[in-house]
All heavy atoms as TSV, in Angstrom:
chain	resi	resn	atom	element	x	y	z
A	1	MET	N	N	97.703	125.232	113.733
A	1	MET	CA	C	96.899	124.179	114.325
A	1	MET	C	C	95.656	123.917	113.483
A	1	MET	O	O	95.215	122.789	113.394
A	1	MET	CB	C	96.524	124.624	115.732
A	1	MET	CG	C	96.250	123.477	116.676
A	1	MET	SD	S	97.417	122.154	116.601
A	1	MET	CE	C	97.977	122.086	118.231
A	2	ASP	N	N	95.129	124.950	112.866
A	2	ASP	CA	C	93.955	124.776	112.014
A	2	ASP	C	C	94.280	123.917	110.798
A	2	ASP	O	O	93.435	123.192	110.289
A	2	ASP	CB	C	93.418	126.144	111.576
A	2	ASP	CG	C	92.105	126.031	110.836
A	2	ASP	OD1	O	91.262	125.220	111.277
A	2	ASP	OD2	O	91.939	126.728	109.822
A	3	TYR	N	N	95.540	123.990	110.352
A	3	TYR	CA	C	95.956	123.209	109.197
A	3	TYR	C	C	95.875	121.707	109.498
A	3	TYR	O	O	95.456	120.909	108.676
A	3	TYR	CB	C	97.379	123.595	108.780
A	3	TYR	CG	C	97.896	122.787	107.620
A	3	TYR	CD1	C	97.407	123.006	106.334
A	3	TYR	CD2	C	98.840	121.790	107.815
A	3	TYR	CE1	C	97.871	122.270	105.260
A	3	TYR	CE2	C	99.295	121.043	106.744
A	3	TYR	CZ	C	98.817	121.294	105.474
A	3	TYR	OH	O	99.258	120.547	104.429
A	4	PHE	N	N	96.276	121.296	110.719
A	4	PHE	CA	C	96.228	119.884	111.094
A	4	PHE	C	C	94.794	119.403	111.202
A	4	PHE	O	O	94.480	118.266	110.872
A	4	PHE	CB	C	96.970	119.648	112.393
A	4	PHE	CG	C	98.446	119.873	112.296
A	4	PHE	CD1	C	99.071	120.824	113.067
A	4	PHE	CD2	C	99.203	119.141	111.410
A	4	PHE	CE1	C	100.441	121.043	112.956
A	4	PHE	CE2	C	100.566	119.348	111.279
A	4	PHE	CZ	C	101.181	120.317	112.065
A	5	LYS	N	N	93.906	120.264	111.669
A	5	LYS	CA	C	92.490	119.912	111.748
A	5	LYS	C	C	91.915	119.715	110.359
A	5	LYS	O	O	91.150	118.797	110.102
A	5	LYS	CB	C	91.732	121.009	112.485
A	5	LYS	CG	C	90.598	120.507	113.336
A	5	LYS	CD	C	89.918	121.658	114.024
A	5	LYS	CE	C	90.417	121.736	115.440
A	5	LYS	NZ	N	89.664	122.692	116.258
A	6	LYS	N	N	92.304	120.608	109.441
A	6	LYS	CA	C	91.837	120.517	108.043
A	6	LYS	C	C	92.415	119.288	107.354
A	6	LYS	O	O	91.761	118.666	106.522
A	6	LYS	CB	C	92.228	121.793	107.296
A	6	LYS	CG	C	91.679	121.863	105.911
A	6	LYS	CD	C	92.073	123.189	105.266
A	6	LYS	CE	C	91.568	123.257	103.849
A	6	LYS	NZ	N	91.972	124.498	103.203
A	7	LEU	N	N	93.637	118.930	107.709
A	7	LEU	CA	C	94.317	117.784	107.101
A	7	LEU	C	C	93.621	116.478	107.463
A	7	LEU	O	O	93.480	115.597	106.632
A	7	LEU	CB	C	95.771	117.763	107.523
A	7	LEU	CG	C	96.689	116.730	106.901
A	7	LEU	CD1	C	96.773	116.976	105.385
A	7	LEU	CD2	C	98.050	116.789	107.503
A	8	GLY	N	N	93.193	116.349	108.685
A	8	GLY	CA	C	92.515	115.139	109.123
A	8	GLY	C	C	93.473	114.184	109.823
A	8	GLY	O	O	94.664	114.147	109.518
A	9	THR	N	N	92.930	113.413	110.706
A	9	THR	CA	C	93.735	112.495	111.500
A	9	THR	C	C	94.335	111.377	110.633
A	9	THR	O	O	95.512	111.045	110.774
A	9	THR	CB	C	92.879	111.860	112.619
A	9	THR	OG1	O	92.278	112.913	113.366
A	9	THR	CG2	C	93.726	111.028	113.530
A	10	ALA	N	N	93.521	110.816	109.761
A	10	ALA	CA	C	94.020	109.700	108.928
A	10	ALA	C	C	95.157	110.150	108.008
A	10	ALA	O	O	96.159	109.472	107.898
A	10	ALA	CB	C	92.877	109.118	108.109
A	11	ASN	N	N	94.990	111.309	107.375
A	11	ASN	CA	C	96.038	111.806	106.472
A	11	ASN	C	C	97.302	112.159	107.266
A	11	ASN	O	O	98.417	111.933	106.782
A	11	ASN	CB	C	95.540	113.017	105.714
A	11	ASN	CG	C	94.571	112.642	104.624
A	11	ASN	OD1	O	94.585	111.529	104.141
A	11	ASN	ND2	N	93.693	113.563	104.275
A	12	LEU	N	N	97.126	112.701	108.455
A	12	LEU	CA	C	98.285	113.063	109.277
A	12	LEU	C	C	99.062	111.806	109.663
A	12	LEU	O	O	100.285	111.768	109.602
A	12	LEU	CB	C	97.852	113.822	110.503
A	12	LEU	CG	C	98.955	114.367	111.402
A	12	LEU	CD1	C	99.834	115.341	110.639
A	12	LEU	CD2	C	98.373	115.011	112.625
A	13	LEU	N	N	98.345	110.754	110.041
A	13	LEU	CA	C	99.002	109.503	110.389
A	13	LEU	C	C	99.720	108.877	109.202
A	13	LEU	O	O	100.817	108.308	109.340
A	13	LEU	CB	C	98.004	108.516	110.977
A	13	LEU	CG	C	97.466	108.843	112.375
A	13	LEU	CD1	C	96.380	107.861	112.761
A	13	LEU	CD2	C	98.579	108.846	113.389
A	14	MET	N	N	99.104	108.964	108.022
A	14	MET	CA	C	99.739	108.431	106.826
A	14	MET	C	C	101.015	109.196	106.485
A	14	MET	O	O	102.015	108.601	106.076
A	14	MET	CB	C	98.776	108.475	105.641
A	14	MET	CG	C	97.554	107.599	105.826
A	14	MET	SD	S	97.938	105.879	105.733
A	14	MET	CE	C	97.668	105.600	104.021
A	15	LEU	N	N	100.986	110.520	106.651
A	15	LEU	CA	C	102.196	111.314	106.393
A	15	LEU	C	C	103.285	111.003	107.396
A	15	LEU	O	O	104.472	110.946	107.038
A	15	LEU	CB	C	101.846	112.797	106.383
A	15	LEU	CG	C	100.996	113.273	105.207
A	15	LEU	CD1	C	100.614	114.738	105.396
A	15	LEU	CD2	C	101.730	113.074	103.906
A	16	LEU	N	N	102.922	110.805	108.652
A	16	LEU	CA	C	103.913	110.418	109.659
A	16	LEU	C	C	104.484	109.028	109.345
A	16	LEU	O	O	105.693	108.813	109.505
A	16	LEU	CB	C	103.287	110.434	111.047
A	16	LEU	CG	C	102.986	111.815	111.626
A	16	LEU	CD1	C	102.241	111.689	112.945
A	16	LEU	CD2	C	104.260	112.621	111.802
A	17	LEU	N	N	103.647	108.124	108.870
A	17	LEU	CA	C	104.119	106.809	108.474
A	17	LEU	C	C	105.117	106.914	107.319
A	17	LEU	O	O	106.134	106.230	107.297
A	17	LEU	CB	C	102.941	105.917	108.094
A	17	LEU	CG	C	103.264	104.518	107.611
A	17	LEU	CD1	C	103.934	103.718	108.733
A	17	LEU	CD2	C	102.018	103.809	107.150
A	18	CYS	N	N	104.818	107.792	106.373
A	18	CYS	CA	C	105.753	108.009	105.236
A	18	CYS	C	C	107.091	108.527	105.744
A	18	CYS	O	O	108.155	108.114	105.244
A	18	CYS	CB	C	105.146	108.960	104.223
A	18	CYS	SG	S	103.862	108.218	103.222
A	19	ALA	N	N	107.071	109.445	106.698
A	19	ALA	CA	C	108.309	109.979	107.262
A	19	ALA	C	C	109.115	108.879	107.948
A	19	ALA	O	O	110.333	108.798	107.786
A	19	ALA	CB	C	108.004	111.124	108.211
A	20	VAL	N	N	108.440	108.008	108.686
A	20	VAL	CA	C	109.124	106.901	109.366
A	20	VAL	C	C	109.714	105.938	108.342
A	20	VAL	O	O	110.837	105.451	108.494
A	20	VAL	CB	C	108.155	106.168	110.324
A	20	VAL	CG1	C	108.752	104.884	110.842
A	20	VAL	CG2	C	107.783	107.091	111.480
A	21	ILE	N	N	108.947	105.657	107.284
A	21	ILE	CA	C	109.445	104.762	106.229
A	21	ILE	C	C	110.705	105.339	105.596
A	21	ILE	O	O	111.681	104.613	105.361
A	21	ILE	CB	C	108.355	104.516	105.175
A	21	ILE	CG1	C	107.251	103.633	105.740
A	21	ILE	CG2	C	108.926	103.895	103.913
A	21	ILE	CD1	C	106.035	103.510	104.859
A	22	ILE	N	N	110.713	106.632	105.334
A	22	ILE	CA	C	111.885	107.267	104.721
A	22	ILE	C	C	113.090	107.181	105.650
A	22	ILE	O	O	114.211	106.891	105.220
A	22	ILE	CB	C	111.563	108.722	104.346
A	22	ILE	CG1	C	110.577	108.745	103.180
A	22	ILE	CG2	C	112.830	109.490	103.989
A	22	ILE	CD1	C	110.000	110.100	102.869
A	23	LEU	N	N	112.876	107.422	106.941
A	23	LEU	CA	C	113.987	107.323	107.889
A	23	LEU	C	C	114.545	105.904	108.009
A	23	LEU	O	O	115.761	105.707	108.046
A	23	LEU	CB	C	113.530	107.823	109.276
A	23	LEU	CG	C	113.244	109.320	109.373
A	23	LEU	CD1	C	112.663	109.654	110.742
A	23	LEU	CD2	C	114.500	110.102	109.113
A	24	VAL	N	N	113.661	104.908	108.027
A	24	VAL	CA	C	114.100	103.524	108.086
A	24	VAL	C	C	114.871	103.152	106.819
A	24	VAL	O	O	115.917	102.487	106.868
A	24	VAL	CB	C	112.909	102.579	108.306
A	24	VAL	CG1	C	113.301	101.124	108.103
A	24	VAL	CG2	C	112.334	102.776	109.702
A	25	ALA	N	N	114.379	103.614	105.676
A	25	ALA	CA	C	115.052	103.319	104.402
A	25	ALA	C	C	116.438	103.959	104.347
A	25	ALA	O	O	117.397	103.321	103.897
A	25	ALA	CB	C	114.199	103.799	103.235
A	26	GLU	N	N	116.535	105.193	104.836
A	26	GLU	CA	C	117.858	105.841	104.854
A	26	GLU	C	C	118.806	105.103	105.804
A	26	GLU	O	O	119.988	104.920	105.476
A	26	GLU	CB	C	117.717	107.295	105.285
A	26	GLU	CG	C	117.118	108.176	104.226
A	26	GLU	CD	C	117.045	109.618	104.659
A	26	GLU	OE1	O	117.632	109.985	105.710
A	26	GLU	OE2	O	116.405	110.394	103.956
A	27	TYR	N	N	118.298	104.688	106.953
A	27	TYR	CA	C	119.135	103.937	107.892
A	27	TYR	C	C	119.651	102.654	107.252
A	27	TYR	O	O	120.845	102.335	107.332
A	27	TYR	CB	C	118.369	103.644	109.164
A	27	TYR	CG	C	119.087	102.720	110.101
A	27	TYR	CD1	C	120.130	103.185	110.887
A	27	TYR	CD2	C	118.745	101.376	110.171
A	27	TYR	CE1	C	120.816	102.337	111.739
A	27	TYR	CE2	C	119.427	100.526	111.024
A	27	TYR	CZ	C	120.456	101.011	111.796
A	27	TYR	OH	O	121.152	100.177	112.630
A	28	LEU	N	N	118.749	101.908	106.622
A	28	LEU	CA	C	119.155	100.642	105.993
A	28	LEU	C	C	120.151	100.899	104.861
A	28	LEU	O	O	121.126	100.166	104.726
A	28	LEU	CB	C	117.929	99.907	105.452
A	28	LEU	CG	C	117.031	99.246	106.490
A	28	LEU	CD1	C	115.773	98.713	105.821
A	28	LEU	CD2	C	117.778	98.147	107.204
A	29	PHE	N	N	119.905	101.924	104.080
A	29	PHE	CA	C	120.785	102.213	102.952
A	29	PHE	C	C	122.190	102.595	103.435
A	29	PHE	O	O	123.188	102.143	102.879
A	29	PHE	CB	C	120.204	103.332	102.103
A	29	PHE	CG	C	120.911	103.530	100.806
A	29	PHE	CD1	C	120.638	102.735	99.710
A	29	PHE	CD2	C	121.882	104.526	100.678
A	29	PHE	CE1	C	121.299	102.916	98.508
A	29	PHE	CE2	C	122.545	104.706	99.477
A	29	PHE	CZ	C	122.252	103.897	98.392
A	30	LEU	N	N	122.233	103.404	104.476
A	30	LEU	CA	C	123.532	103.889	104.954
A	30	LEU	C	C	124.303	102.867	105.793
A	30	LEU	O	O	125.513	102.993	105.948
A	30	LEU	CB	C	123.351	105.186	105.736
A	30	LEU	CG	C	122.850	106.365	104.916
A	30	LEU	CD1	C	122.583	107.558	105.817
A	30	LEU	CD2	C	123.830	106.713	103.809
A	31	THR	N	N	123.604	101.854	106.314
A	31	THR	CA	C	124.297	100.829	107.085
A	31	THR	C	C	124.758	99.667	106.244
A	31	THR	O	O	125.325	98.712	106.778
A	31	THR	CB	C	123.394	100.306	108.235
A	31	THR	OG1	O	122.189	99.807	107.689
A	31	THR	CG2	C	123.134	101.372	109.262
A	32	GLY	N	N	124.513	99.700	104.952
A	32	GLY	CA	C	125.054	98.673	104.081
A	32	GLY	C	C	124.027	97.809	103.382
A	32	GLY	O	O	124.387	97.055	102.481
A	33	ASP	N	N	122.788	97.872	103.786
A	33	ASP	CA	C	121.742	97.093	103.125
A	33	ASP	C	C	121.083	97.955	102.051
A	33	ASP	O	O	119.924	98.362	102.173
A	33	ASP	CB	C	120.692	96.614	104.127
A	33	ASP	CG	C	121.201	95.561	105.051
A	33	ASP	OD1	O	122.069	94.780	104.611
A	33	ASP	OD2	O	120.754	95.509	106.198
A	34	GLN	N	N	121.829	98.241	100.980
A	34	GLN	CA	C	121.329	99.165	99.959
A	34	GLN	C	C	120.052	98.673	99.282
A	34	GLN	O	O	119.129	99.438	99.053
A	34	GLN	CB	C	122.399	99.436	98.889
A	34	GLN	CG	C	123.459	100.398	99.325
A	34	GLN	CD	C	124.658	99.694	99.917
A	34	GLN	OE1	O	124.773	98.468	99.851
A	34	GLN	NE2	N	125.549	100.442	100.503
A	35	MET	N	N	119.997	97.385	98.976
A	35	MET	CA	C	118.836	96.858	98.262
A	35	MET	C	C	117.575	96.922	99.141
A	35	MET	O	O	116.502	97.294	98.660
A	35	MET	CB	C	119.086	95.410	97.802
A	35	MET	CG	C	120.173	95.315	96.759
A	35	MET	SD	S	119.864	96.332	95.316
A	35	MET	CE	C	118.594	95.397	94.530
A	36	TYR	N	N	117.709	96.589	100.419
A	36	TYR	CA	C	116.569	96.682	101.311
A	36	TYR	C	C	116.158	98.142	101.520
A	36	TYR	O	O	114.975	98.459	101.614
A	36	TYR	CB	C	116.859	96.045	102.670
A	36	TYR	CG	C	116.944	94.539	102.608
A	36	TYR	CD1	C	118.110	93.888	102.976
A	36	TYR	CD2	C	115.880	93.781	102.183
A	36	TYR	CE1	C	118.216	92.514	102.921
A	36	TYR	CE2	C	115.960	92.395	102.128
A	36	TYR	CZ	C	117.124	91.778	102.494
A	36	TYR	OH	O	117.228	90.407	102.438
A	37	GLY	N	N	117.138	99.030	101.594
A	37	GLY	CA	C	116.858	100.447	101.749
A	37	GLY	C	C	116.083	101.009	100.568
A	37	GLY	O	O	115.136	101.774	100.735
A	38	ILE	N	N	116.485	100.613	99.378
A	38	ILE	CA	C	115.790	101.075	98.183
A	38	ILE	C	C	114.388	100.490	98.126
A	38	ILE	O	O	113.407	101.183	97.815
A	38	ILE	CB	C	116.593	100.701	96.912
A	38	ILE	CG1	C	117.886	101.520	96.844
A	38	ILE	CG2	C	115.747	100.930	95.658
A	38	ILE	CD1	C	118.830	101.085	95.751
A	39	PHE	N	N	114.264	99.206	98.454
A	39	PHE	CA	C	112.951	98.561	98.428
A	39	PHE	C	C	111.981	99.228	99.415
A	39	PHE	O	O	110.846	99.562	99.045
A	39	PHE	CB	C	113.096	97.082	98.754
A	39	PHE	CG	C	111.796	96.333	98.857
A	39	PHE	CD1	C	111.061	96.087	97.722
A	39	PHE	CD2	C	111.322	95.902	100.070
A	39	PHE	CE1	C	109.854	95.411	97.802
A	39	PHE	CE2	C	110.135	95.216	100.166
A	39	PHE	CZ	C	109.376	94.970	99.024
A	40	ILE	N	N	112.409	99.435	100.627
A	40	ILE	CA	C	111.541	100.069	101.614
A	40	ILE	C	C	111.334	101.547	101.286
A	40	ILE	O	O	110.265	102.094	101.519
A	40	ILE	CB	C	112.128	99.864	103.024
A	40	ILE	CG1	C	112.029	98.372	103.384
A	40	ILE	CG2	C	111.385	100.690	104.053
A	40	ILE	CD1	C	112.656	97.996	104.679
A	41	GLY	N	N	112.329	102.179	100.704
A	41	GLY	CA	C	112.192	103.588	100.333
A	41	GLY	C	C	111.137	103.811	99.261
A	41	GLY	O	O	110.577	104.908	99.175
A	42	LEU	N	N	110.835	102.805	98.474
A	42	LEU	CA	C	109.805	102.954	97.458
A	42	LEU	C	C	108.400	102.844	98.028
A	42	LEU	O	O	107.413	103.163	97.340
A	42	LEU	CB	C	109.988	101.884	96.368
A	42	LEU	CG	C	111.206	102.095	95.476
A	42	LEU	CD1	C	111.370	100.919	94.535
A	42	LEU	CD2	C	111.086	103.376	94.695
A	43	TRP	N	N	108.248	102.430	99.277
A	43	TRP	CA	C	106.926	102.338	99.887
A	43	TRP	C	C	106.320	103.723	100.118
A	43	TRP	O	O	105.117	103.904	99.964
A	43	TRP	CB	C	106.992	101.613	101.215
A	43	TRP	CG	C	107.336	100.171	101.141
A	43	TRP	CD1	C	107.546	99.439	100.012
A	43	TRP	CD2	C	107.522	99.285	102.247
A	43	TRP	NE1	N	107.863	98.143	100.354
A	43	TRP	CE2	C	107.862	98.022	101.718
A	43	TRP	CE3	C	107.471	99.452	103.616
A	43	TRP	CZ2	C	108.113	96.926	102.528
A	43	TRP	CZ3	C	107.731	98.374	104.419
A	43	TRP	CH2	C	108.026	97.119	103.880
A	44	ALA	N	N	107.150	104.692	100.488
A	44	ALA	CA	C	106.640	106.037	100.810
A	44	ALA	C	C	105.953	106.699	99.616
A	44	ALA	O	O	104.809	107.171	99.743
A	44	ALA	CB	C	107.754	106.917	101.375
A	45	PRO	N	N	106.590	106.782	98.431
A	45	PRO	CA	C	105.877	107.385	97.303
A	45	PRO	C	C	104.656	106.592	96.866
A	45	PRO	O	O	103.668	107.170	96.401
A	45	PRO	CB	C	106.915	107.473	96.188
A	45	PRO	CG	C	108.073	106.708	96.624
A	45	PRO	CD	C	107.968	106.485	98.098
A	46	THR	N	N	104.709	105.262	97.041
A	46	THR	CA	C	103.539	104.453	96.721
A	46	THR	C	C	102.379	104.781	97.647
A	46	THR	O	O	101.236	104.950	97.202
A	46	THR	CB	C	103.894	102.959	96.813
A	46	THR	OG1	O	104.998	102.676	95.972
A	46	THR	CG2	C	102.713	102.091	96.447
A	47	LEU	N	N	102.671	104.905	98.926
A	47	LEU	CA	C	101.648	105.262	99.901
A	47	LEU	C	C	101.088	106.660	99.637
A	47	LEU	O	O	99.881	106.886	99.721
A	47	LEU	CB	C	102.237	105.180	101.308
A	47	LEU	CG	C	101.285	105.348	102.470
A	47	LEU	CD1	C	100.194	104.299	102.423
A	47	LEU	CD2	C	102.066	105.254	103.772
A	48	LEU	N	N	101.948	107.599	99.298
A	48	LEU	CA	C	101.475	108.952	98.947
A	48	LEU	C	C	100.621	108.928	97.700
A	48	LEU	O	O	99.602	109.651	97.608
A	48	LEU	CB	C	102.654	109.891	98.769
A	48	LEU	CG	C	103.421	110.238	100.036
A	48	LEU	CD1	C	104.676	111.039	99.683
A	48	LEU	CD2	C	102.552	111.005	100.988
A	49	GLY	N	N	100.974	108.097	96.719
A	49	GLY	CA	C	100.169	107.992	95.519
A	49	GLY	C	C	98.796	107.419	95.797
A	49	GLY	O	O	97.797	107.863	95.242
A	50	VAL	N	N	98.714	106.440	96.685
A	50	VAL	CA	C	97.413	105.889	97.077
A	50	VAL	C	C	96.571	106.943	97.793
A	50	VAL	O	O	95.370	107.047	97.560
A	50	VAL	CB	C	97.617	104.622	97.953
A	50	VAL	CG1	C	96.297	104.185	98.604
A	50	VAL	CG2	C	98.209	103.517	97.138
A	51	MET	N	N	97.213	107.734	98.656
A	51	MET	CA	C	96.501	108.806	99.345
A	51	MET	C	C	95.916	109.805	98.345
A	51	MET	O	O	94.763	110.228	98.478
A	51	MET	CB	C	97.422	109.537	100.313
A	51	MET	CG	C	97.739	108.791	101.558
A	51	MET	SD	S	98.947	109.628	102.614
A	51	MET	CE	C	98.233	111.237	102.801
A	52	ILE	N	N	96.703	110.187	97.356
A	52	ILE	CA	C	96.238	111.134	96.343
A	52	ILE	C	C	95.107	110.536	95.545
A	52	ILE	O	O	94.087	111.192	95.257
A	52	ILE	CB	C	97.406	111.564	95.427
A	52	ILE	CG1	C	98.383	112.427	96.215
A	52	ILE	CG2	C	96.903	112.306	94.212
A	52	ILE	CD1	C	99.680	112.694	95.509
A	53	TYR	N	N	95.232	109.268	95.165
A	53	TYR	CA	C	94.190	108.589	94.407
A	53	TYR	C	C	92.875	108.546	95.180
A	53	TYR	O	O	91.807	108.840	94.638
A	53	TYR	CB	C	94.651	107.181	94.043
A	53	TYR	CG	C	93.620	106.366	93.310
A	53	TYR	CD1	C	93.308	106.642	92.004
A	53	TYR	CD2	C	92.946	105.321	93.954
A	53	TYR	CE1	C	92.364	105.899	91.322
A	53	TYR	CE2	C	91.998	104.587	93.308
A	53	TYR	CZ	C	91.699	104.868	91.976
A	53	TYR	OH	O	90.749	104.148	91.318
A	54	LEU	N	N	92.941	108.196	96.446
A	54	LEU	CA	C	91.733	108.128	97.252
A	54	LEU	C	C	91.105	109.515	97.441
A	54	LEU	O	O	89.879	109.655	97.452
A	54	LEU	CB	C	92.047	107.503	98.614
A	54	LEU	CG	C	92.415	106.028	98.587
A	54	LEU	CD1	C	92.813	105.551	99.963
A	54	LEU	CD2	C	91.287	105.189	98.012
A	55	LYS	N	N	91.931	110.540	97.558
A	55	LYS	CA	C	91.399	111.894	97.682
A	55	LYS	C	C	90.731	112.336	96.389
A	55	LYS	O	O	89.687	112.986	96.409
A	55	LYS	CB	C	92.504	112.865	98.066
A	55	LYS	CG	C	91.957	114.241	98.439
A	55	LYS	CD	C	92.949	115.038	99.229
A	55	LYS	CE	C	93.038	114.567	100.625
A	55	LYS	NZ	N	92.215	115.172	101.597
A	56	LEU	N	N	91.300	111.950	95.229
A	56	LEU	CA	C	90.676	112.295	93.965
A	56	LEU	C	C	89.332	111.580	93.783
A	56	LEU	O	O	88.371	112.158	93.273
A	56	LEU	CB	C	91.607	111.913	92.778
A	56	LEU	CG	C	92.806	112.833	92.576
A	56	LEU	CD1	C	93.718	112.239	91.527
A	56	LEU	CD2	C	92.337	114.210	92.169
A	57	ILE	N	N	89.266	110.318	94.198
A	57	ILE	CA	C	88.004	109.580	94.109
A	57	ILE	C	C	86.964	110.235	95.023
A	57	ILE	O	O	85.792	110.386	94.634
A	57	ILE	CB	C	88.207	108.100	94.490
A	57	ILE	CG1	C	88.959	107.398	93.402
A	57	ILE	CG2	C	86.875	107.417	94.725
A	57	ILE	CD1	C	89.300	105.961	93.714
A	58	ASP	N	N	87.379	110.651	96.217
A	58	ASP	CA	C	86.468	111.266	97.162
A	58	ASP	C	C	85.917	112.590	96.635
A	58	ASP	O	O	84.730	112.857	96.751
A	58	ASP	CB	C	87.163	111.482	98.495
A	58	ASP	CG	C	86.221	111.997	99.566
A	58	ASP	OD1	O	85.100	111.490	99.633
A	58	ASP	OD2	O	86.647	112.888	100.340
A	59	HIS	N	N	86.763	113.393	96.002
A	59	HIS	CA	C	86.292	114.675	95.467
A	59	HIS	C	C	85.470	114.497	94.175
A	59	HIS	O	O	84.664	115.314	93.858
A	59	HIS	CB	C	87.470	115.604	95.206
A	59	HIS	CG	C	88.038	116.196	96.444
A	59	HIS	ND1	N	87.302	116.958	97.314
A	59	HIS	CD2	C	89.271	116.107	97.006
A	59	HIS	CE1	C	88.062	117.339	98.336
A	59	HIS	NE2	N	89.258	116.816	98.161
A	60	GLY	N	N	85.722	113.412	93.458
A	60	GLY	CA	C	84.964	113.154	92.242
A	60	GLY	C	C	83.511	112.751	92.537
A	60	GLY	O	O	82.635	112.944	91.725
A	61	GLY	N	N	83.296	112.148	93.698
A	61	GLY	CA	C	81.947	111.710	94.067
A	61	GLY	C	C	81.040	112.813	94.548
A	61	GLY	O	O	79.858	112.653	94.683
A	62	LYS	N	N	81.606	113.973	94.835
A	62	LYS	CA	C	80.789	115.077	95.376
A	62	LYS	C	C	80.224	115.937	94.304
A	62	LYS	O	O	80.600	116.075	93.238
A	62	LYS	CB	C	81.633	115.935	96.318
A	62	LYS	CG	C	81.991	115.184	97.565
A	62	LYS	CD	C	82.763	116.065	98.529
A	62	LYS	CE	C	83.097	115.283	99.775
A	62	LYS	NZ	N	83.869	116.024	100.715
């Protein structure tokens, strides 16, 4: 439980959003919409990259 407090609410919500994006992309890919599944599947790593970038900027300012 302490880990979630340390992680922060915003980061936890972003990680949950990434998990939902991955599940939706897998569903689309497996139901026959491969191109849409791949397109939406690329949102999760992009979102994680933005999170890492913002965390690096935040730690660089301190």
